[in-house]
C-alpha positions as CSV (number, residue, x, y, z in Angstrom):
1,M,32.4,14.2,7.0
2,E,29.5,12.1,5.9
3,S,30.3,8.4,5.1
4,D,29.5,7.2,1.5
5,K,29.2,3.6,2.5
6,I,25.7,2.0,2.0
7,W,26.3,-1.4,3.6
8,T,26.9,-0.4,7.2
9,K,26.0,-2.3,10.1
10,D,23.1,-0.2,10.8
11,F,21.9,-0.7,7.0
12,I,22.2,-4.4,7.3
13,I,20.3,-4.8,10.6
14,L,17.5,-2.3,9.3
15,L,17.4,-4.5,6.0
16,S,17.2,-7.6,8.1
17,S,14.5,-6.4,10.5
18,N,12.4,-5.0,7.5
19,F,12.7,-8.5,5.9
20,F,11.5,-10.4,8.8
21,V,8.7,-8.0,9.3
22,S,7.6,-8.2,5.5
23,L,8.0,-12.0,5.6
24,S,5.6,-12.4,8.5
25,F,3.2,-9.9,6.8
26,Y,2.9,-11.8,3.6
27,L,3.0,-15.0,5.3
28,L,-0.4,-14.3,7.1
29,M,-1.9,-12.1,4.3
30,T,-2.1,-15.1,1.9
31,S,-3.5,-17.6,4.5
32,M,-5.5,-15.5,7.0
33,A,-8.7,-15.7,5.2
34,A,-8.5,-19.6,4.8
35,Y,-7.6,-19.9,8.6
36,A,-10.6,-17.7,9.5
37,I,-13.0,-19.7,7.5
38,Q,-11.7,-23.3,8.5
39,E,-11.0,-22.5,12.1
40,F,-14.3,-20.4,13.0
41,Q,-16.5,-21.3,10.5
42,V,-17.1,-17.7,9.3
43,S,-18.5,-16.1,6.0
44,E,-16.0,-15.0,3.2
45,S,-16.9,-11.4,4.1
46,K,-15.8,-11.9,7.9
47,A,-12.8,-13.7,6.7
48,G,-11.9,-10.8,4.4
49,L,-12.4,-8.4,7.3
50,A,-9.8,-10.4,9.3
51,V,-7.3,-9.8,6.6
52,S,-8.2,-6.1,6.0
53,I,-8.5,-5.2,9.7
54,F,-4.7,-5.5,9.8
55,I,-4.3,-2.8,7.1
56,I,-6.8,-0.6,9.2
57,G,-4.5,-1.0,12.1
58,A,-1.5,-0.1,10.0
59,L,-3.2,3.1,8.8
60,V,-4.4,4.2,12.2
61,S,-0.6,3.7,13.7
62,R,0.9,5.4,10.6
63,L,-1.1,8.5,11.2
64,F,0.2,9.0,14.6
65,S,3.6,7.6,14.4
66,G,4.6,9.9,11.6
67,K,3.5,12.9,13.8
68,F,5.2,11.8,16.9
69,I,8.1,9.9,15.9
70,D,10.6,12.8,16.8
71,V,8.9,13.6,19.9
72,I,8.8,10.1,21.4
73,G,12.2,9.3,19.9
74,R,12.9,7.1,16.9
75,K,14.4,4.2,19.0
76,K,11.7,4.3,21.5
77,M,9.2,4.2,18.7
78,L,10.7,1.5,16.9
79,F,10.8,-0.9,20.0
80,S,7.2,-0.1,20.6
81,G,6.3,-1.1,17.2
82,L,8.2,-4.2,17.1
83,I,7.0,-5.2,20.6
84,L,3.3,-4.8,19.4
85,F,4.2,-6.6,16.3
86,L,5.6,-9.5,18.5
87,I,2.4,-9.4,20.7
88,G,0.3,-9.5,17.5
89,S,2.1,-12.7,16.4
90,I,1.9,-14.4,19.7
91,S,-1.9,-13.7,20.0
92,Y,-2.7,-16.1,17.2
93,L,-1.6,-19.0,19.4
94,L,-4.1,-17.7,22.0
95,V,-7.4,-16.8,20.1
96,S,-10.5,-19.0,20.5
97,H,-13.2,-16.7,18.8
98,I,-13.3,-14.8,15.5
99,G,-13.7,-11.6,17.6
100,F,-10.2,-12.1,19.5
101,L,-8.6,-12.9,16.1
102,M,-9.8,-9.4,14.9
103,I,-8.3,-7.6,18.1
104,G,-4.9,-9.6,17.5
105,R,-5.0,-8.6,13.8
106,F,-5.7,-5.1,14.6
107,I,-2.9,-5.1,17.2
108,H,-0.5,-6.8,14.7
109,G,-1.4,-4.0,12.2
110,L,-0.7,-1.2,14.8
111,G,2.8,-2.7,15.3
112,F,3.5,-3.2,11.5
113,G,2.6,0.4,10.8
114,I,4.8,1.9,13.6
115,S,7.8,-0.4,12.9
116,T,7.9,0.1,9.1
117,T,7.4,3.8,9.2
118,V,10.3,4.1,11.7
119,I,12.6,1.6,10.0
120,M,12.1,3.4,6.5
121,T,12.8,6.7,8.3
122,V,15.8,5.7,10.1
123,N,17.2,3.8,7.1
124,M,16.7,7.0,4.7
125,T,18.4,9.2,7.3
126,S,21.5,6.9,7.6
127,L,22.0,6.6,4.0
128,P,24.6,9.1,2.2
129,K,22.5,11.5,0.1
130,T,24.5,10.9,-2.9
131,K,23.7,7.2,-2.8
132,R,20.1,7.2,-1.5
133,G,18.7,5.9,-4.8
134,E,21.0,2.9,-4.7
135,G,20.6,2.4,-1.1
136,I,16.9,2.3,-1.1
137,G,17.0,0.1,-4.2
138,Y,18.9,-2.5,-2.2
139,F,17.0,-2.0,0.9
140,S,13.4,-2.4,-0.9
141,L,14.6,-5.8,-2.0
142,S,14.0,-7.0,1.6
143,N,10.2,-6.2,0.9
144,A,10.6,-8.2,-2.6
145,A,12.1,-11.2,-0.9
146,G,9.1,-11.3,1.7
147,T,6.7,-10.9,-1.2
148,A,8.2,-14.0,-3.0
149,I,9.0,-16.2,0.1
150,G,6.0,-15.4,2.2
151,P,3.2,-16.8,0.2
152,F,5.3,-19.9,-0.8
153,L,6.2,-20.5,3.0
154,A,2.5,-20.0,4.0
155,L,1.3,-22.7,1.5
156,Y,4.1,-25.0,2.4
157,L,3.5,-24.8,6.2
158,T,-0.2,-25.1,6.1
159,H,-0.2,-28.1,3.8
160,Q,2.7,-30.0,5.5
161,F,2.0,-28.9,9.1
162,T,-0.6,-26.8,10.7
163,Y,-1.6,-23.2,11.1
164,Q,-0.1,-23.2,14.5
165,T,3.2,-24.0,13.1
166,M,3.0,-21.1,10.8
167,F,2.1,-18.8,13.6
168,I,5.2,-20.2,15.6
169,Y,7.3,-19.2,12.6
170,C,5.9,-15.7,12.7
171,I,6.6,-15.4,16.3
172,V,10.3,-16.4,15.7
173,F,10.5,-13.8,12.8
174,S,9.2,-11.0,14.9
175,A,11.5,-11.8,17.7
176,I,14.6,-11.7,15.4
177,A,13.4,-8.3,14.1
178,L,13.1,-7.0,17.5
179,G,16.2,-8.6,18.8
180,S,18.4,-7.3,16.1
181,S,17.1,-3.7,16.5
182,V,18.8,-3.6,20.0
183,F,22.2,-3.2,18.3
184,L,21.1,-0.2,16.1
185,K,22.7,3.2,16.4
186,I,19.8,5.6,15.6
187,H,20.3,9.4,14.9
188,E,17.7,11.3,16.7
189,I,16.2,14.6,15.8
190,D,16.7,17.0,18.7
191,L,13.4,19.1,18.9
192,T,13.2,21.9,21.6
193,P,10.7,21.4,24.4
194,E,8.5,24.2,22.6
195,Q,8.6,22.3,19.3
196,K,7.5,19.1,21.1
197,A,4.8,21.0,23.1
198,N,3.4,22.4,19.8
199,I,3.5,18.9,18.2
200,K,1.6,17.3,20.9
201,K,-1.2,20.1,21.4
202,S,-1.7,20.4,17.6
203,F,-4.3,18.2,16.2
204,R,-5.3,19.8,12.9
205,F,-5.9,17.8,9.8
206,K,-2.7,19.0,8.2
207,D,-0.6,18.0,11.2
208,F,-1.0,14.4,10.2
209,Y,0.4,14.6,6.7
210,D,3.4,16.3,5.0
211,K,2.3,18.9,2.2
212,E,5.5,18.3,0.2
213,A,5.2,14.6,0.1
214,L,1.5,14.5,-0.7
215,P,1.5,14.8,-4.4
216,V,4.0,12.1,-4.9
217,S,2.2,9.9,-2.4
218,L,-1.1,10.4,-4.3
219,L,0.8,8.7,-7.3
220,M,1.5,5.8,-4.9
221,F,-2.2,5.7,-4.1
222,I,-3.2,5.3,-7.6
223,S,-0.4,2.8,-8.3
224,G,-1.2,0.8,-5.2
225,I,-4.8,0.4,-6.6
226,A,-3.4,-0.8,-9.9
227,Y,-1.0,-3.1,-8.2
228,S,-3.6,-4.6,-5.8
229,G,-5.5,-5.6,-9.0
230,V,-2.5,-7.9,-9.7
231,I,-2.0,-9.4,-6.4
232,S,-5.8,-9.8,-5.6
233,F,-6.9,-11.3,-8.8
234,I,-4.2,-12.8,-10.9
235,N,-4.9,-16.3,-9.6
236,S,-8.7,-15.9,-10.2
237,Y,-7.9,-14.4,-13.7
238,A,-5.5,-17.1,-14.6
239,M,-7.9,-20.1,-13.6
240,G,-10.4,-18.4,-16.0
241,M,-7.8,-18.6,-18.9
242,N,-6.6,-21.9,-18.1
243,L,-3.0,-20.4,-17.0
244,T,-3.0,-21.5,-13.3
245,K,0.6,-23.2,-13.9
246,A,2.2,-19.9,-15.1
247,A,0.3,-18.0,-12.5
248,S,2.0,-20.0,-9.8
249,F,5.4,-18.7,-11.0
250,F,4.1,-15.1,-11.6
251,F,5.5,-13.7,-8.4
252,V,8.6,-15.7,-8.4
253,V,9.4,-14.2,-11.8
254,Y,8.5,-10.7,-10.5
255,A,10.9,-11.1,-7.6
256,I,13.7,-12.4,-9.6
257,F,13.7,-9.5,-11.9
258,L,13.2,-7.0,-9.0
259,F,16.4,-8.3,-7.6
260,V,18.1,-7.6,-11.0
261,C,16.7,-4.2,-12.0
262,R,16.3,-2.4,-8.6
263,P,20.1,-1.9,-8.0
264,I,20.5,-0.7,-11.6
265,A,17.7,1.6,-11.3
266,G,19.1,3.0,-8.2
267,K,22.4,3.9,-9.4
268,L,20.7,5.6,-12.5
269,F,18.6,7.5,-9.9
270,D,21.7,8.9,-8.2
271,S,23.8,9.6,-11.4
272,K,21.3,10.8,-13.8
273,G,18.3,12.0,-11.7
274,E,14.8,10.5,-10.9
275,N,13.1,11.2,-14.4
276,I,15.3,8.9,-16.2
277,V,14.0,6.0,-13.9
278,V,10.4,7.1,-13.1
279,Y,9.1,7.8,-16.8
280,P,10.1,4.4,-18.3
281,S,8.8,2.7,-15.0
282,F,5.3,4.0,-15.4
283,A,5.4,3.2,-19.0
284,F,6.6,-0.5,-18.1
285,F,4.0,-0.7,-15.5
286,A,1.2,0.0,-17.9
287,I,3.0,-2.5,-20.4
288,S,2.9,-5.1,-17.8
289,L,-1.0,-4.6,-17.3
290,F,-1.4,-4.7,-21.1
291,F,0.4,-8.1,-21.2
292,I,-1.8,-9.4,-18.5
293,T,-4.9,-8.2,-20.4
294,I,-4.0,-9.9,-23.6
295,A,-2.5,-12.9,-22.0
296,N,-3.6,-16.3,-23.9
297,N,-0.6,-18.3,-23.0
298,G,1.8,-18.6,-19.9
299,F,4.8,-16.9,-21.6
300,I,2.8,-13.7,-22.0
301,L,1.4,-13.9,-18.6
302,L,4.9,-14.3,-17.0
303,L,6.1,-11.4,-19.5
304,G,3.7,-9.2,-17.5
305,G,5.5,-10.3,-14.3
306,V,8.8,-9.2,-15.9
307,F,7.5,-5.8,-16.7
308,L,5.6,-5.3,-13.5
309,A,9.1,-5.8,-11.7
310,I,10.6,-3.2,-14.0
311,G,7.8,-0.9,-13.6
312,Y,5.9,-0.9,-10.4
313,G,9.0,-2.3,-8.5
314,N,11.1,0.7,-9.5
315,I,8.2,3.2,-9.1
316,M,7.7,2.2,-5.3
317,S,11.6,2.6,-4.4
318,S,11.8,5.8,-6.6
319,M,9.1,7.7,-4.9
320,Q,10.4,6.6,-1.4
321,T,13.8,8.4,-2.5
322,I,11.9,11.4,-4.0
323,I,10.4,11.9,-0.5
324,G,13.7,12.0,1.0
325,K,14.9,14.7,-1.3
326,V,12.0,17.0,-0.9
327,T,11.4,16.6,2.8
328,P,13.6,18.4,5.5
329,P,14.9,15.9,8.1
330,H,12.7,16.9,10.8
331,R,9.5,16.3,8.8
332,L,11.0,13.1,7.1
333,G,9.1,10.7,9.5
334,L,5.8,12.5,8.7
335,A,6.5,12.4,5.1
336,I,7.3,8.6,5.0
337,S,4.0,8.1,7.0
338,T,2.0,10.1,4.4
339,L,3.6,7.9,1.5
340,F,2.8,4.6,3.4
341,I,-0.8,5.8,4.3
342,C,-1.5,6.5,0.6
343,M,0.1,3.1,-0.4
344,D,-1.8,1.1,2.1
345,A,-5.1,3.0,1.3
346,G,-4.6,2.1,-2.4
347,S,-3.8,-1.5,-1.6
348,G,-6.8,-1.6,0.8
349,T,-9.4,0.0,-1.4
350,G,-8.3,-1.4,-4.6
351,P,-9.5,-4.9,-4.3
352,F,-13.0,-3.8,-3.4
353,V,-13.5,-1.3,-6.2
354,L,-11.6,-3.4,-8.9
355,G,-13.7,-6.4,-7.8
356,L,-16.9,-4.5,-8.8
357,I,-15.4,-3.8,-12.1
358,A,-14.4,-7.2,-12.7
359,E,-17.6,-8.5,-11.7
360,K,-19.7,-6.5,-14.1
361,F,-17.0,-6.4,-17.2
362,G,-14.7,-9.2,-16.5
363,F,-10.9,-9.2,-15.6
364,Q,-9.7,-8.5,-19.0
365,T,-11.6,-5.1,-19.0
366,M,-10.3,-4.5,-15.5
367,Y,-6.7,-5.0,-16.4
368,G,-7.3,-2.9,-19.5
369,V,-8.6,0.1,-17.6
370,L,-5.9,0.0,-15.1
371,A,-3.2,0.0,-18.0
372,I,-4.7,3.2,-19.3
373,T,-4.9,4.7,-15.9
374,V,-1.3,4.1,-15.2
375,L,-0.4,5.8,-18.5
376,F,-2.1,8.9,-17.5
377,L,0.2,9.0,-14.3
378,I,3.1,10.0,-16.6
379,P,1.9,13.3,-17.1
380,F,0.5,13.6,-13.5
381,Y,4.1,12.8,-12.5
382,Y,5.5,15.5,-14.8
383,F,3.5,18.3,-13.3
384,V,3.8,17.3,-9.5
385,H,7.6,16.6,-9.7
386,G,9.0,15.6,-12.9
387,K,9.3,19.2,-14.4
388,K,11.0,20.4,-11.2
389,A,13.5,17.7,-11.2
390,S,14.3,18.6,-14.8
391,A,14.8,22.3,-14.1
392,V,17.2,21.2,-11.2
393,K,19.2,18.9,-13.1
394,T,19.7,21.4,-16.0
395,L,21.1,24.2,-13.7
């Protein structure tokens, strides 16, 4: 009989590992461009590449980790990813040239892509089906904590100490994530030798994504673009509006309300179905972008952060839970990989595309366009999943 407990030993270990991986990610994402410019005197474009090559590494590894997770084995794959992540963290202490930094960032990204794909897959498998929404709501708070603490810690460490000190912290966080995973009990999917052989020799395009997960993943691709507009340009926008003080608290407010609303949304998801959470979340996401568009004082800007948590924060965890519902266990790793690839692609391409819009028309226009775009995701969701979820709920 399946246990209905969420807070098991394995869940706590997975949540902790995910937090330390996420913390390292946000610690470096917010400081890597400045480090590359100061340490190697490179241009802004090369510094930007030092940031984005990490995402490229993550995308490459997600393509293969989703396909081979149950061929290699989930525990072996998790260890491989976390070891690569640790090696990537150590490499920052050894680089003496921008080229070596790029290589280290790529390796670090590979480790991040593998480990986060496996962690989410293992976590979803271990959660009781009747409480997946609630469990993923709690679990995703580890990402929220990394989002809030990482940038703050990066600023503190680089101002009070040195970049080398920050890298040592990343090594410690990576080592904790790897060390704690030793105590995990991971349920493996037993594939027949014939199934493994077929997966190994098949390299068609459709073998690298899950068809059932793709429609929901495309929603996250567009949502990821919209969210990247906030994380990439909110500080620049606030400077132009003389709202820098409020902007410094924006993601703190976001994280606080994320901690409040996600467990509530998760319970609603399990008891009432996904639609009661997802439809309002898209509406709140659009409202948050609207508030950012019209912000002429700090209160309205921070109100945008509140609605961003209730909106985008719940969309992200809801889509992960929906993936678990529509995907059979033996394809779950590939489905999670598909979702993360689309999220990463949106987050990676968004700043470039949105930067072009902002450059030509201004930040307010850019955020206004994003608000309207997110509103159109409501009917999109209805057609790709919402109407099917309604039909199941009424049976």
